[in-house]
C-alpha positions in Angstrom: 35.4 0.8 20.8 32.4 0.6 22.8 31.0 3.9 21.5 31.7 3.8 18.3 30.4 0.3 17.9 27.0 1.9 19.7 27.7 4.3 16.7 28.2 1.7 13.9 24.9 -0.2 15.3 22.8 2.2 15.6 23.4 3.5 11.6 23.2 0.1 10.6 19.7 0.3 12.0 18.9 3.7 11.0 19.7 2.0 7.2 17.8 -0.5 7.7 14.8 0.3 8.7 15.0 2.8 5.5 16.2 0.8 3.2 12.9 -1.8 4.7 10.4 1.2 4.1 11.8 1.7 0.9 11.6 -1.6 -0.5 8.2 -3.3 1.0 6.3 -1.4 -1.4 8.2 -2.5 -4.5 8.4 -5.9 -3.4 6.2 -7.7 -0.8 8.1 -11.3 -0.9 9.1 -11.8 2.4 12.9 -11.4 1.9 14.8 -9.0 3.8 17.8 -7.6 2.8 20.8 -7.2 5.5 
């Protein structure tokens, strides 16, 4: 369980970083999507 939670959290963080990096140049309204 602990390992799965850690893996999921890391995946979410990576996805958020990629999504934020893609959205920032397009929309800089200061709204962060989860």
